[in-house]
N, C-alpha and C positions, 0 to 999 in steps of 0.2 A: 021798959022794954029791955029784953035780954040782949047783951052783946056777946061776941065770941069769947070775951074774957070771962063772962059770967057762966058759961056753959061748963058742965063737968067734963073732965078729961075722957070719961068713958064714951062720950058722944063723938069723940074724934075718930075719924076713919082715915085710912090710907088708900087712895085710889090710884091705880096705874092705868094711864091712858096710852093705848098702843095703836098707832095709825101712821102710815107712811106719808100722809098729807099733813104738812105743818099747820095749815089752816084748820083742818078738822081737830087736831090736838088742841089748838088755841081755843076754838069754839067750845069744845066739850069741857075743857078746864074752866072757862068762864061760866058756863052753865052750872057746873058743880059748885064753884065758889059763890055764885049768886044765891044758891039755895043752902049751902053749907060752908060758910066762910072758915069754920074751924077745921075743916078736913084738909089733910095734906094731899097734894097731887104730885105724882111723878109722871113723866112721859117718856116714851120711846118711839122711834120711827121704824124700828124693825123688831121682829120677834126675838132675834138674837140679842139686841140691845135691851129688850124687856127682861130677858133672863139675867143679864148683867145687872141692870138697875134693881131688880127685885132680890138679888143675892143678899141674904142676911136680914131681910126686911119682912115684916108682917103685912101682907096685902089683904085688904078687906074686900075691895071691889076692883074689877078690871074691865075696862071697855076695850073691845078687840075689833080691829078691822079684819074682816074675813078674807079680803083679797089683797094680800101684800106680796111683794117679791120675796122669794125664799120661802121660809116657813110661814104658812097662813095662820089665821086666828084659831082655827079648830085644833091644829097641831100644837100651837102654843098653849092652848088650854090644857091639852093632854099632858104636855111637858111640865106645866106648872103643877098639875095634880100629882105627877110622879115625884116632884120635889117635896111635897108635903103629904106623904102617904097616910100619916096618922091624923091629918085634919086638925091639928092643934094650933097652927100658925096663921091666925087671921080668919075672918069669915069666909074669904074666897076659898081657902083650903078646906074648911069644914063643909062647904057645899060641893066639893069635888065628887064625893061618893054618890050624891044624889044626881048630879049631872051624868056621871058614868052609867048609872042605872037607867037613865032616860034614853041614852044613845042606842 
């Protein structure tokens, strides 16, 4: 049986969990780690905190609460895409142009 130590580094992902509910962040993180223990998870309780946490990092996946105080999840998604206009920094950024085309 493979353990997380046996998995190649390229299977590792960085997931940013953004939700103003602490319980939701904990539950989402536990679900992610139960399926992908090798993945790194970061969390933020506001969109503004998410922007700070993601600074200088490559984010592959982001879960977003659509209804948060201040900046909501859709605005955060648009802001994150502005940060990575060339789509080279993580899978999340590479998918921005596709999401923008759908809007």
